[in-house]
NUDOLUM-885033 format. One record per residue: residue in one letter; residue number from 1; x, y, z of N, C-alpha, C in turn. Coordinates in nm, 3 decimals. Atoms other than C-alpha are relative to their C-alpha. Example, Ala and Ser with C-alpha at 12.3 -4.5 7.8 and 13.67 -1.06 7.14 Angstrom:
<pts>
+------+-----+---------+---------+---------+---------+---------+---------+---------+---------+---------+
! rest !  nr !     n.X !     n.Y !     n.Z !    ca.X !    ca.Y !    ca.Z !     c.X !     c.Y !     c.Z !
+------+-----+---------+---------+---------+---------+---------+---------+---------+---------+---------+
!    A !   1 !   0.089 !  -0.119 !   0.000 !   1.230 !  -0.450 !   0.780 !   0.090 !   0.120 !   0.000 !
!    S !   2 !  -0.082 !  -0.119 !  -0.006 !   1.367 !  -0.106 !   0.714 !  -0.077 !   0.109 !   0.073 !
+------+-----+---------+---------+---------+---------+---------+---------+---------+---------+---------+
</pts>
This chain:
<pts>
+------+-----+---------+---------+---------+---------+---------+---------+---------+---------+---------+
! rest !  nr !     n.X !     n.Y !     n.Z !    ca.X !    ca.Y !    ca.Z !     c.X !     c.Y !     c.Z !
+------+-----+---------+---------+---------+---------+---------+---------+---------+---------+---------+
!    M !   1 !   0.091 !   0.042 !  -0.104 !  21.544 !   0.137 !  -8.728 !  -0.142 !   0.025 !  -0.049 !
!    S !   2 !   0.139 !  -0.016 !   0.046 !  21.174 !   0.083 !  -8.802 !  -0.085 !   0.060 !   0.112 !
!    A !   3 !   0.091 !  -0.061 !  -0.097 !  20.889 !   0.268 !  -8.635 !  -0.074 !  -0.111 !   0.076 !
!    A !   4 !   0.075 !   0.096 !  -0.081 !  20.709 !   0.089 !  -8.354 !  -0.140 !  -0.018 !  -0.057 !
!    A !   5 !   0.135 !   0.027 !   0.049 !  20.379 !  -0.075 !  -8.441 !  -0.099 !   0.097 !   0.063 !
!    G !   6 !   0.100 !  -0.093 !  -0.049 !  20.096 !   0.174 !  -8.413 !   0.052 !   0.143 !   0.016 !
!    A !   7 !  -0.055 !  -0.135 !  -0.012 !  20.332 !   0.473 !  -8.410 !  -0.049 !   0.084 !  -0.119 !
!    P !   8 !   0.047 !  -0.083 !   0.111 !  20.213 !   0.768 !  -8.616 !   0.106 !   0.013 !  -0.108 !
!    G !   9 !  -0.091 !  -0.018 !   0.113 !  20.363 !   0.815 !  -8.958 !   0.044 !   0.145 !  -0.009 !
!    P !  10 !  -0.045 !  -0.138 !   0.018 !  20.519 !   1.131 !  -9.093 !  -0.120 !   0.094 !  -0.017 !
!    F !  11 !   0.107 !  -0.098 !   0.013 !  20.313 !   1.449 !  -9.089 !  -0.037 !   0.016 !  -0.148 !
!    P !  12 !   0.044 !  -0.010 !   0.140 !  20.102 !   1.478 !  -9.409 !   0.007 !   0.144 !  -0.053 !
!    W !  13 !  -0.017 !  -0.138 !   0.042 !  20.246 !   1.809 !  -9.529 !  -0.074 !   0.033 !  -0.128 !
!    G !  14 !   0.069 !  -0.025 !   0.127 !  20.102 !   1.776 !  -9.879 !  -0.147 !   0.028 !   0.020 !
!    E !  15 !   0.143 !  -0.017 !  -0.026 !  19.748 !   1.738 !  -9.752 !  -0.026 !   0.128 !   0.080 !
!    A !  16 !   0.017 !  -0.121 !  -0.081 !  19.791 !   2.016 !  -9.494 !   0.015 !   0.126 !  -0.085 !
!    L !  17 !  -0.020 !  -0.115 !   0.087 !  19.928 !   2.259 !  -9.751 !  -0.117 !   0.017 !  -0.097 !
!    H !  18 !   0.113 !  -0.006 !   0.093 !  19.650 !   2.172 !  -9.996 !  -0.125 !   0.054 !   0.071 !
!    A !  19 !   0.118 !  -0.045 !  -0.074 !  19.379 !   2.220 !  -9.732 !   0.011 !   0.148 !   0.036 !
!    G !  20 !  -0.016 !  -0.138 !  -0.045 !  19.520 !   2.547 !  -9.601 !   0.010 !   0.101 !  -0.112 !
!    L !  21 !  -0.025 !  -0.098 !   0.105 !  19.637 !   2.717 !  -9.919 !  -0.099 !  -0.009 !  -0.116 !
!    C !  22 !   0.090 !   0.017 !   0.115 !  19.401 !   2.573 ! -10.182 !  -0.147 !   0.000 !   0.040 !
!    L !  23 !   0.142 !   0.009 !  -0.036 !  19.076 !   2.480 ! -10.010 !  -0.046 !   0.117 !   0.086 !
!    L !  24 !   0.037 !  -0.113 !  -0.087 !  19.071 !   2.743 !  -9.735 !   0.047 !   0.134 !  -0.057 !
!    R !  25 !  -0.055 !  -0.120 !   0.064 !  19.264 !   2.993 !  -9.952 !   0.061 !   0.098 !   0.100 !
!    L !  26 !  -0.068 !  -0.083 !  -0.099 !  19.464 !   3.118 !  -9.657 !   0.125 !   0.061 !  -0.062 !
!    P !  27 !  -0.130 !  -0.053 !   0.042 !  19.749 !   3.357 !  -9.729 !   0.110 !  -0.080 !   0.070 !
!    P !  28 !  -0.107 !   0.079 !  -0.061 !  20.079 !   3.178 !  -9.664 !   0.038 !   0.046 !   0.141 !
!    A !  29 !  -0.039 !  -0.050 !  -0.133 !  20.162 !   3.405 !  -9.368 !  -0.101 !  -0.045 !   0.106 !
!    V !  30 !   0.103 !   0.043 !  -0.095 !  19.831 !   3.316 !  -9.201 !   0.011 !  -0.151 !   0.023 !
!    F !  31 !  -0.013 !   0.146 !  -0.012 !  19.872 !   2.944 !  -9.274 !   0.115 !  -0.036 !   0.094 !
!    W !  32 !  -0.117 !   0.036 !  -0.079 !  20.221 !   2.932 !  -9.122 !  -0.007 !   0.053 !   0.143 !
!    A !  33 !   0.014 !  -0.054 !  -0.135 !  20.114 !   3.139 !  -8.819 !  -0.102 !  -0.078 !   0.084 !
!    M !  34 !   0.103 !   0.074 !  -0.072 !  19.829 !   2.900 !  -8.727 !   0.062 !  -0.104 !   0.093 !
!    T !  35 !  -0.038 !   0.110 !  -0.088 !  19.862 !   2.666 !  -8.433 !  -0.063 !  -0.128 !  -0.055 !
!    P !  36 !   0.065 !   0.124 !   0.044 !  19.784 !   2.298 !  -8.494 !  -0.149 !  -0.006 !   0.040 !
!    R !  37 !   0.140 !   0.000 !  -0.043 !  19.462 !   2.343 !  -8.294 !  -0.085 !   0.089 !  -0.089 !
!    E !  38 !   0.073 !  -0.090 !   0.089 !  19.355 !   2.639 !  -8.509 !  -0.020 !  -0.064 !  -0.138 !
!    F !  39 !   0.011 !   0.067 !   0.130 !  19.429 !   2.442 !  -8.826 !  -0.103 !  -0.113 !   0.007 !
!    F !  40 !   0.096 !   0.109 !  -0.019 !  19.232 !   2.145 !  -8.692 !  -0.142 !   0.054 !  -0.003 !
!    A !  41 !   0.134 !  -0.061 !  -0.003 !  18.932 !   2.371 !  -8.621 !  -0.038 !   0.054 !  -0.138 !
!    A !  42 !   0.030 !  -0.059 !   0.130 !  18.956 !   2.549 !  -8.957 !  -0.034 !  -0.104 !  -0.105 !
!    T !  43 !   0.027 !   0.106 !   0.096 !  18.950 !   2.220 !  -9.146 !  -0.117 !  -0.089 !   0.041 !
!    G !  44 !   0.121 !   0.073 !  -0.037 !  18.636 !   2.101 !  -8.968 !   0.020 !  -0.103 !   0.109 !
!    G !  45 !  -0.026 !   0.099 !  -0.103 !  18.795 !   1.898 !  -8.691 !  -0.084 !   0.016 !   0.125 !
!    L !  46 !   0.080 !  -0.023 !  -0.120 !  18.574 !   2.054 !  -8.425 !  -0.150 !  -0.001 !  -0.026 !
!    K !  47 !   0.143 !   0.001 !   0.029 !  18.240 !   2.013 !  -8.600 !  -0.070 !  -0.107 !   0.085 !
!    P !  48 !   0.072 !   0.098 !  -0.082 !  17.974 !   1.835 !  -8.396 !  -0.019 !  -0.131 !  -0.076 !
!    R !  49 !   0.021 !   0.133 !   0.060 !  17.939 !   1.465 !  -8.459 !  -0.125 !  -0.062 !   0.057 !
!    G !  50 !   0.128 !   0.048 !  -0.052 !  17.575 !   1.420 !  -8.375 !  -0.054 !  -0.114 !  -0.083 !
!    A !  51 !   0.065 !   0.109 !   0.071 !  17.354 !   1.135 !  -8.475 !  -0.086 !   0.055 !  -0.113 !
!    A !  52 !   0.087 !  -0.038 !   0.110 !  17.160 !   1.148 !  -8.799 !  -0.144 !   0.009 !   0.051 !
!    P !  53 !   0.139 !  -0.011 !  -0.046 !  16.795 !   1.253 !  -8.763 !  -0.075 !  -0.132 !  -0.021 !
!    A !  54 !   0.085 !   0.119 !   0.015 !  16.540 !   0.977 !  -8.713 !  -0.084 !   0.015 !  -0.126 !
!    R !  55 !   0.075 !  -0.003 !   0.125 !  16.337 !   0.884 !  -9.020 !  -0.125 !   0.086 !   0.012 !
!    G !  56 !   0.121 !  -0.081 !  -0.018 !  16.019 !   1.042 !  -8.879 !   0.031 !   0.149 !   0.001 !
!    D !  57 !  -0.040 !  -0.140 !  -0.003 !  16.200 !   1.369 !  -8.811 !   0.037 !   0.048 !  -0.140 !
!    L !  58 !  -0.037 !  -0.036 !   0.136 !  16.345 !   1.369 !  -9.161 !  -0.124 !   0.014 !  -0.089 !
!    D !  59 !   0.124 !  -0.010 !   0.077 !  16.002 !   1.303 !  -9.314 !  -0.075 !   0.129 !   0.032 !
!    A !  60 !   0.068 !  -0.124 !  -0.040 !  15.853 !   1.592 !  -9.114 !   0.070 !   0.122 !  -0.060 !
!    L !  61 !  -0.074 !  -0.111 !   0.062 !  16.130 !   1.827 !  -9.234 !  -0.023 !   0.007 !  -0.150 !
!    M !  62 !   0.022 !   0.003 !   0.145 !  16.078 !   1.715 !  -9.594 !  -0.139 !   0.051 !  -0.035 !
!    R !  63 !   0.135 !  -0.052 !   0.024 !  15.705 !   1.789 !  -9.569 !  -0.003 !   0.151 !   0.021 !
!    E !  64 !   0.001 !  -0.142 !  -0.033 !  15.769 !   2.128 !  -9.411 !   0.083 !   0.084 !  -0.099 !
!    F !  65 !  -0.089 !  -0.072 !   0.092 !  16.048 !   2.227 !  -9.653 !   0.024 !  -0.083 !  -0.126 !
!    P !  66 !  -0.017 !   0.082 !   0.122 !  15.986 !   2.051 !  -9.987 !   0.102 !   0.064 !  -0.095 !
!    D !  67 !  -0.099 !  -0.048 !   0.097 !  16.248 !   2.076 ! -10.261 !  -0.065 !   0.084 !  -0.109 !
!    R !  68 !   0.070 !  -0.079 !   0.102 !  15.991 !   2.204 ! -10.509 !  -0.145 !   0.020 !   0.042 !
!    K !  69 !   0.139 !  -0.031 !  -0.035 !  15.650 !   2.359 ! -10.484 !  -0.092 !  -0.088 !  -0.082 !
!    G !  70 !   0.095 !   0.077 !   0.079 !  15.347 !   2.163 ! -10.585 !  -0.066 !  -0.109 !   0.069 !
+------+-----+---------+---------+---------+---------+---------+---------+---------+---------+---------+
</pts>
């Protein structure tokens, strides 16, 4: 039987293990004890998704905090 159109695929275990054990360097016991919500938050799923700064605001920040002196 095939999956219904739009149905989610299998859970991406390879990517989850890589993110938790390699990128976040969690001990295995901590990784396996996490809830899906905790894992989502730890991998950046809850970061704010604000708009990019306006060009004028970016220019003002660049003047105030230049990359190099001079």
